[in-house]
C-alpha positions as CSV (number, residue, x, y, z in Angstrom):
1,M,-54.1,-0.1,-120.3
2,K,-50.4,0.6,-120.6
3,F,-48.4,2.6,-118.1
4,H,-46.2,4.4,-120.7
5,D,-46.0,4.6,-124.4
6,F,-42.5,3.3,-124.7
7,K,-42.4,3.9,-128.5
8,D,-41.8,7.5,-127.8
9,T,-38.0,7.3,-127.0
10,S,-38.1,10.8,-125.5
11,H,-39.5,9.1,-122.4
12,I,-36.5,6.9,-122.1
13,F,-33.3,8.5,-123.4
14,I,-32.0,12.0,-122.9
15,D,-29.9,14.0,-125.4
16,L,-26.9,11.9,-126.5
17,Q,-24.6,14.9,-126.2
18,P,-23.4,15.0,-122.5
19,S,-23.6,18.3,-120.8
20,R,-20.7,20.1,-119.2
21,A,-21.8,19.0,-115.8
22,S,-21.9,15.4,-116.7
23,K,-18.6,15.3,-118.5
24,Q,-16.7,16.2,-115.4
25,H,-18.0,13.2,-113.6
26,I,-16.8,10.7,-116.3
27,P,-13.6,9.0,-115.1
28,P,-10.5,9.5,-117.3
29,D,-10.5,5.9,-118.5
30,F,-14.0,6.4,-119.9
31,R,-13.5,9.6,-121.8
32,L,-14.6,8.3,-125.2
33,P,-17.7,9.0,-127.3
34,L,-20.2,7.4,-124.9
35,C,-23.7,8.8,-124.6
36,E,-24.7,10.2,-121.2
37,A,-27.7,7.8,-121.2
38,C,-25.3,4.9,-121.0
39,F,-23.4,6.5,-118.2
40,R,-26.6,7.3,-116.4
41,F,-27.7,3.6,-117.0
42,R,-24.6,2.4,-115.2
43,Q,-25.4,4.6,-112.3
44,M,-29.0,3.4,-112.2
45,A,-27.9,-0.2,-112.2
46,S,-25.7,0.5,-109.2
47,V,-28.5,2.2,-107.4
48,E,-30.8,-0.7,-108.1
49,D,-28.3,-3.2,-106.8
50,Q,-27.9,-1.1,-103.6
51,Y,-31.7,-0.9,-103.2
52,Q,-32.1,-4.7,-103.7
53,K,-29.4,-5.4,-101.1
54,A,-31.0,-3.1,-98.6
55,W,-34.5,-4.6,-99.3
56,Q,-33.1,-8.1,-98.8
57,L,-31.5,-7.1,-95.5
58,C,-34.8,-5.7,-94.2
59,Q,-37.2,-8.4,-95.4
60,E,-35.1,-11.6,-95.3
61,E,-31.9,-11.4,-93.4
62,S,-33.5,-9.5,-90.5
63,Q,-35.5,-12.6,-89.8
64,N,-32.4,-14.4,-88.7
65,D,-30.9,-11.7,-86.5
66,P,-29.7,-12.9,-83.1
67,D,-31.6,-11.9,-80.0
68,S,-28.6,-9.9,-78.8
69,E,-28.7,-7.8,-82.0
70,P,-32.4,-7.8,-83.1
71,Y,-31.9,-4.8,-85.5
72,K,-28.5,-5.8,-86.9
73,S,-29.8,-6.2,-90.5
74,K,-32.1,-3.2,-90.4
75,Y,-29.2,-1.0,-89.2
76,A,-27.1,-2.4,-92.1
77,A,-29.9,-1.6,-94.5
78,R,-30.2,1.9,-93.1
79,E,-26.6,2.5,-93.9
80,I,-27.2,1.5,-97.6
81,F,-30.3,3.7,-97.8
82,E,-28.4,6.6,-96.4
83,E,-25.8,6.1,-99.1
84,L,-28.6,6.0,-101.7
85,K,-30.0,9.2,-100.3
86,S,-26.7,10.9,-100.7
87,R,-26.3,9.6,-104.3
88,L,-29.8,10.6,-105.3
89,S,-29.4,14.0,-103.7
90,K,-26.3,14.5,-105.8
91,Q,-28.2,13.3,-108.8
92,L,-31.0,15.8,-108.2
93,D,-28.4,18.6,-108.2
94,E,-27.2,17.4,-111.6
95,D,-30.7,17.2,-112.9
96,D,-31.3,20.8,-111.8
97,V,-28.2,21.9,-113.8
98,D,-29.2,19.9,-116.8
99,D,-32.1,21.8,-118.4
100,E,-32.9,19.1,-121.0
101,S,-36.4,17.6,-120.7
102,S,-36.1,14.0,-119.6
103,S,-37.8,11.3,-117.7
104,F,-35.5,12.1,-114.7
105,S,-36.3,15.8,-114.5
106,E,-38.7,17.3,-111.9
107,E,-41.4,17.5,-114.5
108,G,-40.9,14.0,-115.9
109,V,-43.4,11.2,-116.4
110,D,-46.6,11.5,-114.4
111,G,-45.6,14.9,-113.1
112,V,-42.7,13.9,-110.9
113,G,-39.2,13.0,-111.9
114,L,-37.9,9.4,-111.4
115,T,-35.0,10.6,-109.3
116,R,-37.3,12.6,-107.0
117,A,-39.6,9.5,-106.7
118,R,-36.6,7.4,-105.8
119,M,-35.5,9.9,-103.2
120,A,-39.0,9.8,-101.7
121,A,-38.9,6.0,-101.7
122,V,-35.6,6.0,-99.9
123,M,-36.9,8.5,-97.3
124,Y,-39.9,6.2,-96.9
125,H,-37.8,3.1,-96.3
126,L,-35.6,5.0,-93.8
127,G,-38.8,6.1,-92.0
128,V,-40.0,2.5,-91.9
129,I,-36.7,1.3,-90.4
130,A,-36.8,4.1,-87.8
131,V,-40.4,3.1,-86.8
132,E,-39.5,-0.6,-86.6
133,T,-36.5,0.2,-84.5
134,E,-38.6,2.4,-82.2
135,E,-37.0,5.7,-83.3
136,F,-40.4,7.3,-83.8
137,S,-39.4,11.0,-84.1
138,T,-36.8,10.1,-86.7
139,G,-39.2,8.0,-88.5
140,E,-41.8,10.7,-88.5
141,E,-39.3,13.2,-90.0
142,Y,-38.4,10.8,-92.8
143,L,-42.0,9.9,-93.7
144,N,-43.1,13.6,-93.7
145,N,-40.1,14.5,-95.9
146,S,-41.1,11.7,-98.3
147,L,-44.7,13.2,-98.4
148,I,-43.3,16.6,-99.1
149,I,-41.2,15.3,-102.0
150,V,-44.3,13.7,-103.6
151,G,-46.4,16.8,-103.1
152,D,-48.7,15.8,-100.2
153,E,-47.9,18.6,-97.7
154,D,-51.6,18.9,-97.1
155,G,-51.7,15.3,-96.0
156,I,-49.2,16.1,-93.3
157,S,-51.1,19.2,-92.0
158,A,-54.3,17.2,-91.9
159,G,-52.7,15.2,-89.0
160,V,-50.3,16.5,-86.4
161,S,-46.5,16.8,-86.5
162,S,-44.5,16.5,-83.3
163,A,-42.3,19.2,-84.8
164,E,-45.2,21.6,-84.4
165,V,-46.1,20.8,-80.8
166,E,-44.2,20.3,-77.6
167,E,-43.4,16.7,-76.7
168,A,-45.2,17.2,-73.4
169,Q,-48.4,18.1,-75.3
170,V,-48.1,14.8,-77.2
171,V,-47.7,12.8,-74.0
172,T,-50.5,14.6,-72.3
173,A,-52.9,14.1,-75.2
174,A,-52.0,10.4,-75.3
175,I,-52.7,10.0,-71.6
176,L,-56.0,11.9,-71.8
177,G,-57.0,10.3,-75.1
178,D,-57.5,13.8,-76.5
179,S,-55.4,13.8,-79.6
180,D,-58.2,15.5,-81.6
181,S,-57.1,18.7,-79.8
182,L,-53.8,18.6,-81.7
183,L,-55.3,18.1,-85.1
184,S,-55.8,20.8,-87.6
185,N,-57.8,20.0,-90.8
186,S,-59.8,16.9,-91.7
187,S,-57.7,14.4,-93.6
188,K,-60.5,13.7,-96.1
189,T,-61.3,17.4,-96.9
190,A,-57.7,18.5,-97.3
191,S,-56.8,19.2,-100.9
192,I,-55.0,16.4,-102.9
193,S,-52.2,17.3,-105.2
194,P,-52.2,15.7,-108.7
195,I,-48.6,14.8,-108.1
196,A,-49.4,12.9,-104.9
197,I,-51.8,10.6,-106.8
198,S,-49.8,10.2,-110.0
199,P,-49.3,6.6,-111.1
200,T,-45.6,6.9,-110.1
201,T,-46.2,8.1,-106.6
202,I,-49.7,6.9,-105.5
203,A,-48.3,3.7,-103.9
204,L,-45.6,5.6,-102.2
205,T,-47.9,8.3,-100.8
206,I,-50.4,5.8,-99.4
207,S,-47.5,3.8,-97.9
208,C,-46.2,6.8,-96.0
209,H,-49.6,7.6,-94.5
210,N,-50.1,3.9,-93.5
211,Q,-46.7,4.0,-91.7
212,L,-47.6,7.3,-90.0
213,G,-50.8,5.6,-88.9
214,I,-48.7,2.9,-87.3
215,L,-46.3,5.4,-85.8
216,W,-49.0,7.5,-84.1
217,S,-50.8,4.3,-82.9
218,N,-47.5,3.3,-81.2
219,R,-47.6,6.7,-79.5
220,G,-51.1,6.0,-78.3
221,L,-52.6,8.9,-80.3
222,Y,-55.2,6.9,-82.2
223,S,-57.2,9.9,-83.5
224,T,-54.0,11.2,-85.2
225,A,-53.4,7.7,-86.6
226,R,-56.9,7.6,-87.9
227,H,-56.5,10.9,-89.7
228,H,-53.4,9.6,-91.6
229,L,-55.2,6.3,-92.5
230,D,-58.3,8.3,-93.6
231,R,-56.0,10.3,-95.8
232,A,-54.6,7.1,-97.3
233,D,-58.2,5.9,-98.0
234,A,-59.0,9.3,-99.6
235,L,-55.9,9.2,-101.8
236,Y,-56.8,5.7,-103.1
237,I,-60.4,6.7,-103.9
238,E,-59.2,9.9,-105.7
239,Y,-56.7,7.9,-107.7
240,Q,-59.3,5.3,-108.8
241,Q,-61.7,8.1,-109.9
242,K,-59.2,10.3,-111.8
243,S,-56.4,8.0,-113.2
244,S,-56.6,5.7,-116.1
245,K,-53.0,4.6,-115.9
246,L,-51.5,1.6,-114.1
247,P,-49.9,2.5,-110.8
248,R,-46.2,1.7,-110.1
249,S,-45.1,-0.2,-107.1
250,I,-42.3,1.3,-105.0
251,H,-39.9,-1.5,-106.1
252,S,-40.5,-0.7,-109.8
253,L,-39.0,2.7,-109.3
254,F,-35.6,1.0,-109.0
255,S,-35.8,-1.2,-112.1
256,T,-33.2,-0.7,-114.9
257,C,-33.8,1.0,-118.2
258,S,-33.6,-2.4,-119.9
259,E,-36.5,-3.7,-117.9
260,K,-38.9,-0.8,-118.7
261,G,-39.8,-2.1,-122.2
262,A,-42.6,-4.2,-120.7
263,E,-45.6,-2.9,-118.9
264,D,-45.3,-2.9,-115.1
265,K,-48.3,-5.0,-113.9
266,S,-47.0,-5.4,-110.4
267,G,-48.3,-2.0,-109.4
268,V,-52.0,-2.9,-109.4
269,P,-51.9,-5.8,-106.9
270,A,-49.3,-3.8,-104.8
271,L,-51.7,-0.8,-104.6
272,E,-54.7,-3.0,-103.8
273,K,-52.7,-4.7,-101.0
274,L,-51.7,-1.3,-99.6
275,H,-55.4,-0.3,-99.5
276,T,-56.2,-3.6,-97.8
277,L,-53.6,-2.7,-95.2
278,T,-55.1,0.7,-94.7
279,Y,-58.4,-1.0,-93.9
280,Y,-56.7,-3.4,-91.6
281,Y,-55.0,-0.6,-89.6
282,L,-58.2,1.4,-89.5
283,A,-59.9,-1.7,-87.9
284,Q,-57.3,-1.7,-85.1
285,V,-57.4,2.1,-84.6
286,Y,-61.2,2.2,-84.4
287,G,-61.0,-0.6,-81.8
288,H,-58.8,1.5,-79.7
289,L,-61.0,4.5,-80.2
290,G,-64.0,2.7,-78.7
291,A,-65.9,2.3,-82.0
292,P,-66.3,-1.5,-82.2
293,D,-69.0,-1.4,-84.9
294,R,-66.7,0.7,-87.2
295,S,-63.8,-1.6,-86.3
296,A,-65.8,-4.7,-87.2
297,W,-66.8,-3.1,-90.6
298,Y,-63.2,-2.5,-91.5
299,C,-62.2,-6.0,-90.3
300,H,-64.9,-7.5,-92.6
301,S,-63.8,-5.3,-95.5
302,T,-60.2,-6.4,-95.0
303,L,-61.3,-10.0,-95.2
304,Q,-63.4,-9.3,-98.3
305,R,-60.6,-7.6,-100.1
306,Q,-58.2,-10.4,-99.2
307,L,-60.6,-12.9,-100.6
308,A,-61.1,-11.0,-103.8
309,S,-57.4,-10.6,-104.4
310,K,-56.7,-14.2,-103.4
311,D,-53.7,-12.8,-101.4
312,Y,-54.1,-14.2,-98.0
313,D,-53.0,-17.0,-95.7
314,P,-55.9,-19.5,-95.4
315,L,-55.2,-20.3,-91.7
316,E,-55.0,-16.6,-90.7
317,W,-58.0,-15.7,-92.8
318,S,-60.1,-18.5,-91.2
319,I,-59.2,-17.5,-87.7
320,N,-59.9,-13.8,-88.3
321,A,-63.3,-14.6,-89.9
322,A,-64.2,-16.9,-87.0
323,T,-63.0,-14.4,-84.4
324,L,-65.1,-11.6,-86.1
325,S,-68.1,-13.9,-85.9
326,Q,-67.8,-13.6,-82.1
327,F,-68.4,-9.9,-82.3
328,Y,-71.5,-10.2,-84.4
329,Q,-73.0,-12.9,-82.3
330,G,-72.4,-10.7,-79.3
331,K,-74.5,-8.1,-81.1
332,E,-77.1,-10.8,-81.8
333,K,-76.4,-10.6,-85.6
334,F,-76.6,-14.4,-85.9
335,R,-77.0,-14.7,-89.6
336,V,-73.8,-12.6,-90.1
337,A,-71.9,-14.6,-87.5
338,R,-73.0,-17.9,-89.1
339,H,-71.9,-16.7,-92.5
340,L,-68.5,-15.8,-91.2
341,L,-68.1,-19.1,-89.5
342,A,-69.2,-21.0,-92.6
343,S,-66.8,-19.0,-94.7
344,A,-64.0,-19.8,-92.2
345,S,-64.8,-23.5,-92.5
346,K,-64.9,-23.3,-96.3
347,V,-61.5,-21.7,-96.6
348,L,-60.1,-24.1,-94.1
349,A,-61.4,-27.1,-95.9
350,G,-59.9,-25.9,-99.1
351,H,-56.5,-25.5,-97.4
352,E,-56.8,-29.1,-96.0
353,A,-57.4,-30.4,-99.5
354,E,-54.2,-28.6,-100.7
355,M,-52.3,-30.0,-97.8
356,N,-53.4,-33.5,-98.6
357,T,-52.3,-33.2,-102.3
358,A,-49.0,-31.5,-101.5
359,E,-45.9,-33.6,-100.9
360,A,-45.0,-34.0,-97.3
361,E,-41.6,-32.4,-96.5
362,S,-40.2,-33.7,-93.3
363,E,-40.4,-31.3,-90.3
364,D,-41.9,-28.4,-92.3
365,A,-44.9,-30.6,-93.1
366,A,-45.3,-31.5,-89.4
367,H,-45.2,-27.9,-88.4
368,K,-47.8,-26.9,-91.0
369,Q,-50.0,-29.8,-89.8
370,E,-49.8,-28.6,-86.2
371,K,-50.8,-25.1,-87.2
372,Y,-53.7,-26.5,-89.3
373,N,-54.9,-28.6,-86.4
374,Q,-54.9,-25.7,-84.0
375,C,-56.7,-23.5,-86.5
376,K,-59.3,-26.2,-87.1
377,A,-59.8,-26.6,-83.3
378,D,-60.2,-22.8,-82.9
379,V,-62.8,-22.5,-85.7
380,A,-64.7,-25.5,-84.2
381,R,-64.6,-23.8,-80.8
382,C,-66.1,-20.6,-82.3
383,W,-68.8,-22.7,-83.9
384,G,-69.5,-24.2,-80.5
385,R,-69.7,-20.8,-78.9
386,Y,-72.1,-19.6,-81.6
387,C,-74.5,-22.5,-80.8
388,L,-74.2,-21.7,-77.1
389,V,-74.8,-18.0,-77.4
390,L,-77.7,-18.6,-79.8
391,L,-79.3,-21.0,-77.3
392,Q,-78.8,-18.6,-74.4
393,V,-80.4,-15.7,-76.4
394,S,-83.2,-18.0,-77.4
395,C,-83.9,-18.7,-73.7
396,D,-84.2,-15.0,-73.1
397,R,-86.6,-14.5,-76.1
398,V,-88.8,-17.6,-75.6
399,L,-91.1,-15.7,-73.1
400,P,-90.8,-12.0,-73.7
401,D,-91.9,-9.8,-70.8
402,D,-94.3,-7.8,-72.9
403,S,-95.3,-7.0,-76.5
404,T,-92.7,-4.3,-76.7
405,Q,-89.9,-6.8,-76.2
406,Q,-91.6,-9.1,-78.8
407,A,-91.6,-6.2,-81.3
408,A,-88.0,-5.4,-80.5
409,S,-87.1,-9.1,-81.3
410,Q,-88.9,-8.9,-84.6
411,D,-87.1,-5.6,-85.5
412,Q,-83.8,-7.2,-84.6
413,Q,-84.6,-10.2,-86.8
414,G,-85.3,-7.8,-89.7
415,E,-82.1,-6.0,-89.2
416,D,-80.2,-9.3,-89.2
417,D,-81.8,-10.1,-92.6
418,S,-80.8,-6.7,-94.1
419,L,-77.2,-7.1,-93.0
420,D,-76.8,-10.4,-94.8
421,T,-76.3,-8.9,-98.3
422,Q,-74.0,-6.2,-97.0
423,L,-71.7,-8.6,-95.1
424,E,-71.6,-11.6,-97.4
425,F,-68.6,-13.1,-99.1
426,L,-69.9,-13.6,-102.6
427,Q,-66.8,-15.5,-103.7
428,L,-67.7,-18.4,-101.4
429,E,-70.6,-20.9,-101.7
430,V,-71.4,-21.8,-98.1
431,S,-75.1,-22.5,-98.1
432,D,-74.5,-26.1,-97.3
433,L,-72.6,-25.3,-94.2
434,E,-75.0,-22.6,-93.1
435,S,-77.9,-25.0,-93.4
436,E,-76.4,-27.2,-90.6
437,V,-77.4,-24.8,-87.8
438,S,-80.1,-22.1,-87.4
439,G,-79.4,-18.5,-88.0
440,T,-82.3,-17.3,-85.9
441,T,-83.4,-17.9,-82.3
442,V,-85.2,-21.2,-81.6
443,Q,-88.4,-21.7,-79.6
444,E,-89.1,-25.4,-79.5
445,F,-87.1,-28.2,-77.8
446,D,-86.5,-30.1,-81.0
447,E,-84.9,-27.0,-82.6
448,A,-82.9,-26.4,-79.5
449,R,-81.7,-30.0,-79.4
450,Q,-80.4,-29.7,-83.0
451,L,-78.5,-26.6,-82.1
452,F,-77.2,-28.3,-78.9
453,L,-76.0,-31.4,-80.7
454,A,-74.1,-29.3,-83.3
455,G,-72.5,-27.2,-80.6
456,L,-71.5,-30.2,-78.5
457,R,-70.0,-31.9,-81.5
458,W,-67.8,-28.8,-82.3
459,L,-66.7,-28.3,-78.7
460,T,-65.8,-32.0,-78.4
461,E,-63.7,-31.6,-81.5
462,A,-62.0,-28.6,-80.1
463,R,-61.4,-30.2,-76.7
464,Q,-59.6,-33.2,-78.4
465,H,-56.9,-30.7,-79.5
466,Y,-56.8,-28.7,-76.3
467,T,-56.1,-31.4,-73.9
468,L,-55.9,-30.9,-70.1
469,E,-52.2,-31.9,-70.1
470,D,-51.0,-29.5,-72.8
471,H,-53.6,-26.7,-72.7
472,A,-55.2,-26.7,-69.3
473,S,-56.8,-23.2,-69.4
474,D,-58.4,-23.8,-72.9
475,H,-59.5,-27.3,-71.9
476,V,-61.2,-26.0,-68.8
477,S,-62.9,-23.2,-70.7
478,I,-64.2,-25.5,-73.4
479,T,-65.5,-27.9,-70.8
480,Q,-67.4,-25.1,-69.0
481,E,-69.0,-24.1,-72.4
482,M,-70.1,-27.7,-72.8
483,S,-71.7,-27.5,-69.4
484,H,-73.5,-24.3,-70.3
485,L,-74.8,-26.0,-73.5
486,Y,-76.5,-28.6,-71.3
487,K,-77.9,-25.8,-69.1
488,A,-79.4,-24.0,-72.0
489,L,-80.9,-27.1,-73.4
490,A,-82.4,-28.0,-70.0
491,F,-84.4,-24.7,-70.2
492,F,-86.4,-26.1,-73.2
493,E,-86.8,-29.6,-71.8
494,P,-90.4,-30.0,-70.5
495,S,-89.7,-33.1,-68.5
496,E,-88.4,-32.4,-64.9
497,D,-86.8,-35.8,-64.8
498,R,-84.9,-35.4,-68.1
499,R,-84.0,-31.9,-67.1
500,C,-82.4,-33.3,-64.0
501,K,-80.4,-35.8,-66.0
502,M,-79.0,-32.9,-68.2
503,H,-77.8,-31.2,-65.0
504,K,-76.3,-34.5,-63.9
505,R,-74.2,-34.4,-67.1
506,R,-73.0,-31.0,-66.1
507,V,-72.0,-32.3,-62.7
508,D,-70.1,-35.2,-64.3
509,L,-68.1,-32.9,-66.6
510,L,-67.2,-30.4,-63.9
511,T,-66.4,-32.9,-61.2
512,V,-63.8,-34.7,-63.3
513,L,-62.3,-31.3,-64.1
514,I,-62.1,-30.0,-60.5
515,K,-60.3,-33.2,-59.4
516,E,-57.5,-32.5,-61.9
517,L,-56.9,-28.8,-61.0
518,N,-54.7,-27.5,-58.3
519,P,-56.3,-24.5,-56.7
520,Q,-52.8,-23.1,-56.0
521,Y,-52.3,-22.5,-59.7
522,Y,-55.9,-22.3,-61.0
523,L,-57.6,-20.6,-58.1
524,H,-59.8,-18.4,-60.3
525,V,-60.9,-21.3,-62.5
526,C,-61.6,-23.4,-59.4
527,R,-63.8,-20.7,-58.0
528,Q,-65.8,-20.7,-61.2
529,I,-66.3,-24.4,-61.1
530,Y,-67.2,-24.5,-57.4
531,Y,-69.9,-21.9,-58.0
532,E,-71.3,-23.6,-61.1
533,L,-71.4,-27.0,-59.3
534,A,-73.2,-25.4,-56.4
535,E,-75.8,-23.8,-58.7
536,T,-76.2,-27.1,-60.7
537,Y,-76.8,-29.2,-57.5
538,S,-79.3,-26.6,-56.4
539,A,-81.1,-26.7,-59.8
540,M,-81.2,-30.5,-59.5
541,M,-82.7,-30.2,-56.0
542,D,-85.4,-27.8,-57.3
543,N,-86.3,-30.3,-60.0
544,K,-86.7,-33.1,-57.5
545,L,-88.9,-30.9,-55.3
546,A,-91.0,-29.9,-58.3
547,L,-91.5,-33.6,-59.0
548,L,-92.7,-34.2,-55.5
549,E,-95.1,-31.3,-55.7
550,G,-96.5,-32.7,-58.9
551,E,-97.1,-36.1,-57.2
552,Q,-98.8,-34.4,-54.2
553,S,-97.6,-37.2,-51.9
554,R,-95.2,-37.4,-49.0
555,P,-91.6,-38.1,-50.1
556,T,-90.3,-41.6,-49.6
557,S,-87.1,-42.0,-47.6
558,Q,-85.2,-42.5,-50.8
559,Q,-86.5,-39.3,-52.3
560,T,-85.8,-37.5,-49.1
561,K,-82.2,-38.8,-49.0
562,K,-81.7,-37.7,-52.7
563,I,-83.0,-34.2,-52.1
564,N,-80.9,-33.7,-49.0
565,T,-77.9,-35.1,-50.7
566,L,-78.3,-32.6,-53.5
567,A,-78.9,-29.7,-51.1
568,T,-75.8,-30.7,-49.0
569,S,-73.7,-31.0,-52.1
570,S,-74.8,-27.5,-53.2
571,I,-74.0,-26.1,-49.7
572,Q,-70.6,-27.7,-49.7
573,H,-69.6,-26.2,-53.1
574,F,-70.9,-22.7,-52.1
575,L,-68.7,-23.0,-49.0
576,H,-65.7,-24.2,-51.1
577,Y,-66.2,-21.0,-53.1
578,L,-66.5,-18.8,-50.0
579,D,-63.5,-20.4,-48.4
580,S,-61.4,-19.6,-51.4
581,L,-62.1,-15.9,-50.7
582,K,-60.9,-16.0,-47.1
583,D,-58.0,-13.8,-46.0
584,K,-54.9,-16.0,-46.0
585,T,-53.5,-14.3,-42.8
586,T,-56.6,-14.3,-40.7
587,G,-58.5,-17.3,-42.2
588,E,-61.7,-15.1,-42.1
589,Q,-63.9,-13.7,-44.7
590,P,-62.7,-10.3,-46.0
591,T,-64.2,-7.3,-44.3
592,T,-64.7,-5.9,-47.9
593,Y,-65.1,-8.1,-50.9
594,P,-63.3,-7.1,-54.1
595,E,-65.6,-5.7,-56.7
596,D,-65.5,-8.7,-59.0
597,A,-66.4,-11.0,-56.1
598,L,-69.0,-8.8,-54.3
599,R,-72.2,-10.0,-55.9
600,P,-71.1,-13.6,-56.3
601,A,-70.1,-13.9,-52.6
602,L,-73.3,-12.2,-51.3
603,V,-75.5,-14.3,-53.6
604,A,-73.7,-17.4,-52.3
605,W,-74.6,-16.5,-48.8
606,F,-78.2,-15.9,-50.0
607,H,-78.3,-19.4,-51.6
608,L,-77.0,-20.9,-48.4
609,G,-79.8,-19.3,-46.5
610,C,-82.3,-20.9,-48.9
611,L,-80.7,-24.3,-49.0
612,W,-80.6,-24.8,-45.3
613,S,-84.3,-24.1,-45.1
614,K,-85.1,-26.7,-47.8
615,L,-83.4,-29.7,-46.1
616,I,-86.1,-32.3,-45.3
617,T,-86.2,-33.8,-41.8
618,S,-88.8,-34.9,-39.3
619,E,-86.7,-34.1,-36.2
620,P,-87.7,-30.8,-34.5
621,V,-84.2,-30.3,-33.2
622,T,-82.7,-30.7,-36.7
623,K,-85.3,-28.4,-38.1
624,M,-84.5,-25.7,-35.6
625,Q,-80.7,-26.1,-36.3
626,N,-81.3,-25.8,-40.0
627,V,-83.4,-22.6,-39.5
628,I,-80.7,-21.1,-37.3
629,Q,-78.1,-21.8,-40.1
630,S,-80.4,-20.2,-42.6
631,L,-80.9,-17.2,-40.3
632,Q,-77.2,-16.7,-39.9
633,N,-76.6,-16.6,-43.6
634,Y,-79.3,-14.0,-44.2
635,K,-77.9,-11.9,-41.3
636,R,-74.5,-12.0,-43.0
637,I,-76.0,-10.3,-46.1
638,V,-77.9,-7.7,-44.1
639,E,-74.9,-6.8,-41.9
640,Y,-72.5,-6.6,-44.8
641,C,-74.8,-4.3,-46.8
642,D,-75.4,-2.1,-43.7
643,R,-71.6,-1.7,-43.3
644,H,-71.2,-1.1,-47.0
645,P,-74.2,1.0,-48.2
646,E,-72.7,1.1,-51.7
647,S,-73.3,-2.6,-52.1
648,Q,-77.1,-2.4,-51.5
649,S,-77.8,-1.5,-55.1
650,V,-76.0,-4.7,-56.2
651,M,-78.2,-6.9,-54.0
652,A,-81.5,-4.9,-54.1
653,Q,-83.9,-7.8,-54.4
654,E,-81.9,-10.4,-52.4
655,L,-81.4,-7.8,-49.6
656,A,-85.1,-7.1,-49.3
657,L,-85.8,-10.8,-48.9
658,S,-82.9,-11.2,-46.5
659,R,-84.3,-8.4,-44.3
660,E,-87.7,-10.1,-44.3
661,M,-86.2,-13.5,-43.3
662,V,-84.2,-11.9,-40.5
663,Q,-87.5,-10.7,-39.1
664,L,-89.5,-13.9,-39.6
665,L,-87.0,-16.7,-38.9
666,P,-86.4,-15.9,-35.2
667,L,-90.1,-16.5,-34.6
668,K,-89.8,-19.9,-36.3
669,V,-86.8,-20.8,-34.2
670,E,-88.8,-20.0,-31.0
671,Q,-91.7,-22.2,-32.3
672,Y,-89.3,-25.2,-32.7
673,R,-87.7,-24.5,-29.4
674,A,-91.2,-24.5,-27.7
675,M,-92.0,-27.8,-29.5
676,I,-88.7,-29.4,-28.2
677,H,-89.4,-28.4,-24.6
């Protein structure tokens, strides 16, 4: 397909006889038999030079602006675009005087004159600069004017203009999240002018709506932003359905006459990239609007379009695909999550091959290698999390509570299968990578072990990059995930003894970690580790007690010592956690726990009540003391919940047991006291 039939010279040149209006603009030194087309060509070349200079200032030189003048180059570009606006405005006046039909008239090629299209493009660039320099009202005015020039007034009215409402209304709507109240028509049902979707203007019209989407997002009015982005989507679809000509990019509007003999092929990829940006912005907007499923769909579509166009950064694409997998695994769409991760690894491996074949270039190569290493570690970490979440969900599904839950699991599995074809990157062959791990929940220990080993391998790889010295928070988080992997695998282990050894590996991982962390700087993390260590020691103690019950014999002194050591270690770490919650001024437990610590703190007291009662001893005095300690911890829970009735729903089951223990344990204390005396 060709954009223009350039054999028809009427589309290129105007009448060779200059009009009266144009003659008066010819300088005295040039009053010779020149055609007006040549004179107009000189003007266009100058306009193009100005445009290219302004574009260079915005895209290249602005990257090097000093921190003291972050918008220096953009302001310089704005001055040039303002000059261009004045020149083009003057040119439009001349075109109105000149009644000859030409490619620069209002009814020129594709239904809009080149000069008018250029004016709209300049307005667009001025609007972009205003938005980027946080002059949103000015930017909105320029972008709306650009849309008016290209005939998309209905696209403006489909959203909301701050010129039509009071600024207070805009602010109030942003605070209340009720921007829909400011909207008029639907952006998709509003009529579309043929001029707005002509090959000359389609890229420009979509670009304006994309920028208005950004502008209204920055104002916090995401519904309005969505309407402009929906309009951009509708314009693209309408153009694809009704036009058979190649679109023009915005930059091609400023090419010289001598360059128009060849077909402009840059417009197609430019338009496709604009549509990809529309999807990218919609993904962000739907995320803010609280529609995560819709946001994820647009994220996936963005990745799909980037892959199809081969216009993407491999590292960014891999990270985005791996990050999106986290959403789908959270929704228990494990086949989709696995496919995204496999695709991320495939693209990353291809980039690694390119890096190995490319010539190393001093510090630039070192910087690229560092970015690659971090990306590889992040993708590996996402793989590790995938294995962990799949194991954890498998634990929940191994023994369903009833047939209804079993049926729900089967329906979920069927839904996963149906989503595969919809959310698959057909350009990538990743079946070999997908075969390394399961895409469904596991039920047997051997299946769980394979998943565990894969997850542990990936997390170990990620932790090698995120060292404790350079990336403390990430290192701690990855280590905790490794501990959770052991915990999930232990659920499937039938042997109590081997299960205890898995918990011991968790203790080893976390103990090394807690010794290296300063609670003054990592208090929140230290609390998490204290709590997990306490729970792990408690689980190990329960395993040892279960072994004793299976043997049906009295514990040996060595077994007693081991069980008591585990119980004491659990008690100590629960107390470490509770001590970290103490009021720094009084040194006492807070009268009211913060919401995020309420249940953990009360459950810690409940665990302490249980642990004290499980200590093994033959001395009546020690037994009585342990029961008293247990009673005091149960009393703490009852007294706190009585003082704070709102907390009772958080501890419903534990509170009921605690009340029962508060009634029974005093009798046991009296029994031991009687035995002593």
